[in-house]
VMD Tcl script that draws the C-alpha trace (Angstrom):
set ca {
  {-29.15 198.93 21.63}
  {-32.16 198.73 23.92}
  {-31.69 196.25 26.70}
  {-34.65 195.77 28.97}
  {-37.70 197.18 30.67}
  {-37.94 197.37 34.43}
  {-41.38 196.51 35.84}
  {-43.36 199.15 37.70}
  {-43.28 197.09 40.91}
  {-39.50 196.70 41.08}
  {-37.12 199.23 42.54}
  {-34.18 198.22 40.38}
  {-30.80 199.71 39.72}
  {-31.74 202.69 37.50}
  {-34.32 203.89 40.03}
  {-31.80 203.48 42.85}
  {-29.28 205.47 40.82}
  {-31.75 208.34 40.40}
  {-32.67 208.27 44.10}
  {-28.99 208.43 45.12}
  {-28.41 211.46 42.92}
  {-31.49 213.39 44.05}
  {-30.62 212.74 47.69}
  {-27.27 214.46 47.15}
  {-29.09 217.81 46.99}
  {-32.71 217.23 48.10}
  {-34.66 215.55 50.86}
  {-36.69 212.64 49.47}
  {-39.52 211.36 51.67}
  {-40.35 207.66 51.55}
  {-43.37 208.42 49.36}
  {-41.16 210.09 46.74}
  {-38.82 207.10 46.71}
  {-41.83 204.81 46.19}
  {-43.05 207.02 43.33}
  {-39.70 206.72 41.56}
  {-39.97 202.96 41.96}
  {-43.11 203.00 39.80}
  {-41.33 204.41 36.75}
  {-41.16 202.09 33.74}
  {-37.58 202.36 32.54}
  {-35.86 201.17 29.37}
  {-32.06 201.08 29.28}
  {-29.69 201.43 26.36}
  {-25.97 200.73 26.02}
  {-24.03 203.41 24.14}
  {-20.80 203.30 22.19}
  {-18.21 206.06 22.66}
  {-19.33 209.29 20.93}
  {-22.75 207.81 20.09}
  {-25.53 210.41 19.98}
  {-28.78 209.53 21.71}
  {-30.44 212.96 21.55}
  {-29.92 215.35 18.65}
  {-30.53 219.05 18.23}
  {-34.05 219.53 16.93}
  {-35.46 216.33 18.46}
  {-38.95 216.42 19.96}
  {-38.39 214.75 23.32}
  {-40.91 212.32 24.77}
  {-38.66 210.70 27.37}
  {-36.23 211.93 29.99}
  {-32.76 210.44 30.14}
  {-31.06 209.11 33.27}
  {-27.35 208.28 33.19}
  {-27.00 204.80 34.69}
  {-23.24 204.31 34.21}
  {-20.39 206.01 32.43}
  {-20.40 209.63 31.33}
  {-22.40 211.59 28.76}
  {-21.99 215.11 27.40}
  {-24.27 217.89 26.31}
  {-22.97 219.79 23.27}
  {-23.80 222.25 20.52}
  {-22.97 221.21 16.96}
  {-21.51 224.08 14.95}
  {-22.04 224.52 11.21}
  {-18.47 223.52 10.41}
  {-18.90 220.23 12.29}
  {-17.02 221.24 15.41}
  {-18.58 220.71 18.83}
  {-18.77 222.94 21.87}
  {-19.21 220.70 24.89}
  {-21.43 222.41 27.43}
  {-21.54 220.03 30.40}
  {-20.76 216.49 31.46}
  {-23.08 214.12 33.29}
  {-22.37 211.08 35.43}
  {-24.30 208.19 36.92}
  {-27.53 209.44 38.48}
  {-27.76 212.68 36.50}
  {-30.81 213.72 34.47}
  {-29.06 215.66 31.69}
  {-32.19 216.67 29.78}
  {-34.84 217.13 32.47}
  {-35.65 220.52 30.93}
  {-36.92 218.56 27.93}
  {-40.08 218.03 29.98}
  {-41.04 221.63 29.24}
  {-39.63 222.42 25.79}
  {-40.86 221.24 22.40}
  {-37.53 220.89 20.59}
  {-34.06 220.16 21.92}
  {-31.59 223.00 21.33}
  {-28.57 220.77 22.05}
  {-27.41 217.20 21.59}
  {-26.33 214.50 24.03}
  {-23.68 211.86 23.36}
  {-21.75 209.21 25.24}
  {-18.23 209.93 26.45}
  {-16.66 206.51 26.41}
  {-18.97 203.54 26.94}
  {-22.11 204.45 28.85}
  {-25.56 203.17 29.75}
  {-28.59 205.43 29.89}
  {-32.19 204.87 30.91}
  {-35.30 206.43 29.38}
  {-38.30 207.48 31.48}
  {-41.50 208.54 29.67}
  {-42.35 212.20 30.22}
  {-45.98 211.35 30.90}
  {-44.99 209.19 33.88}
  {-42.80 211.92 35.35}
  {-45.49 214.58 34.92}
  {-48.07 212.35 36.60}
  {-45.61 211.79 39.45}
  {-45.27 215.58 39.82}
  {-49.03 215.84 40.31}
  {-49.07 213.09 42.93}
  {-45.84 214.10 44.67}
  {-45.02 217.83 44.25}
  {-41.93 217.43 46.45}
  {-40.49 215.02 43.88}
  {-41.16 217.61 41.19}
  {-39.22 220.16 43.24}
  {-36.26 217.77 43.57}
  {-36.13 217.21 39.80}
  {-36.61 220.95 39.20}
  {-33.62 221.54 41.49}
  {-31.65 219.17 39.25}
  {-32.22 221.55 36.32}
  {-31.17 224.52 38.47}
  {-27.92 222.74 39.28}
  {-27.38 222.31 35.54}
  {-27.85 226.06 35.13}
  {-25.29 226.73 37.89}
  {-22.77 224.50 36.10}
  {-23.44 226.39 32.84}
  {-22.81 229.74 34.55}
  {-19.56 228.51 36.05}
  {-18.46 227.12 32.66}
  {-19.03 230.53 31.04}
  {-16.89 232.18 33.71}
  {-14.28 229.45 33.44}
  {-13.85 229.66 29.67}
  {-14.01 233.45 29.43}
  {-12.19 234.71 32.53}
  {-9.66 232.17 33.82}
  {-6.17 231.60 32.40}
  {-5.57 228.32 30.59}
  {-4.02 226.38 33.47}
  {-6.73 227.40 35.95}
  {-9.40 226.70 33.33}
  {-8.36 223.09 32.85}
  {-7.73 222.56 36.56}
  {-11.22 223.85 37.35}
  {-12.86 221.37 34.99}
  {-10.92 218.51 36.57}
  {-11.81 219.73 40.08}
  {-15.50 219.89 39.22}
  {-15.65 216.44 37.66}
  {-13.66 214.86 40.50}
  {-15.76 216.56 43.18}
  {-19.02 215.47 41.59}
  {-17.73 211.91 41.21}
  {-16.72 211.90 44.86}
  {-20.09 213.15 46.11}
  {-21.79 210.46 44.00}
  {-19.29 207.84 45.24}
  {-18.07 207.14 41.72}
  {-14.37 207.65 42.40}
  {-11.76 205.37 43.89}
  {-9.69 207.08 46.61}
  {-7.85 209.87 44.78}
  {-8.72 208.87 41.21}
  {-11.71 208.65 38.89}
  {-12.52 207.79 35.30}
  {-12.92 210.78 32.95}
  {-12.83 209.24 29.45}
  {-12.18 212.48 27.58}
  {-9.88 212.69 24.60}
  {-7.57 215.63 24.05}
  {-9.84 216.80 21.23}
  {-12.84 216.74 23.57}
  {-10.89 218.68 26.19}
  {-10.07 221.25 23.52}
  {-13.71 221.52 22.44}
  {-14.79 221.90 26.06}
  {-12.26 224.51 27.15}
  {-12.03 226.54 23.91}
  {-8.37 225.62 23.47}
  {-6.24 224.51 20.55}
  {-4.85 220.97 20.78}
  {-1.33 222.35 21.23}
  {-2.57 224.46 24.13}
  {-4.26 221.43 25.70}
  {-1.00 219.47 25.56}
  {1.03 222.34 26.97}
  {-1.48 223.02 29.77}
  {-1.62 219.34 30.75}
  {2.18 219.30 30.97}
  {2.07 222.37 33.24}
  {-0.49 220.77 35.54}
  {1.53 217.56 35.75}
  {4.64 219.60 36.55}
  {2.75 221.34 39.38}
  {2.51 218.00 41.17}
  {-1.20 218.47 41.91}
  {-2.72 215.98 39.45}
  {-2.18 213.70 36.51}
  {-4.47 212.81 33.63}
  {-3.65 209.98 31.24}
  {-5.69 207.51 29.21}
  {-9.00 208.78 30.59}
  {-8.04 208.53 34.26}
  {-7.69 211.54 36.56}
  {-5.40 211.16 39.58}
  {-5.46 213.83 42.29}
  {-2.14 214.20 44.08}
  {-2.65 217.43 46.05}
  {-6.34 218.32 46.26}
  {-6.15 221.59 48.19}
  {-3.33 222.90 46.02}
  {-5.27 221.96 42.88}
  {-8.34 223.77 44.23}
  {-6.28 226.90 44.82}
  {-4.71 226.70 41.38}
  {-8.17 226.31 39.80}
  {-9.91 228.91 41.97}
  {-12.42 226.11 42.61}
  {-15.15 226.62 45.19}
  {-17.78 223.84 45.04}
  {-20.55 225.98 46.55}
  {-22.08 226.48 43.08}
  {-22.81 222.74 42.92}
  {-25.16 223.04 45.91}
  {-24.39 219.55 47.16}
  {-25.29 218.57 50.71}
  {-22.00 216.70 51.18}
  {-18.95 218.85 50.78}
  {-15.31 218.27 51.54}
  {-12.18 220.32 50.94}
  {-9.72 217.46 51.36}
  {-9.22 213.85 50.29}
}
mol new
graphics top color blue
foreach p $ca { graphics top sphere $p radius 0.5 }
foreach p [lrange $ca 0 end-1] q [lrange $ca 1 end] { graphics top cylinder $p $q radius 0.2 }
display resetview
């Protein structure tokens, strides 16, 4: 359901959300902030699991996550999904769509979410006027690539317990940098099936691995809420080093 347009002259919440996210990894001069404020943005509320970009689409707008969480995934011929990455408030999950003709993946909501659409033509014009803004958004796509590389290593090289712990560490760390968590907890509205399709595990393995992580006393995950009990110990268990996220604000403790 489309909700509203934001006028070019107003620096409203979606623009502020984008600015906050870009500032986590890039320097944004005042002129770049003002350029973002000129974007005409339409928002849309999404139901859990609702697709808003499908494989094969010809993109004309970039997507900004305003609230909630969305996922990028590949749809397999048998109907199963392989989740590739997760995106939170402020992320631009399909910025590479600016430069490709057809989408080779799909995007869906994880839980309830709100996304904003920014016309490609406006972003490309902004790149011409403010090349430094173009570099910041380009860096956003490079961070996506770094997350992809880490996911490949995670799913192919780490044992099951470390694999799941690493995913939780990454999502919690990103939520903390973006100030989306509350103390030692954050919302991660993933089902057990979605965890299985992310981590290349069977459902039975997901249940067993979650029980092992709970027994370790480092974290708990129930009903879509992640609680961190011993952050440093969880990092060690997961072999998690946040350097690949290239965030300006880093912390090893809670």
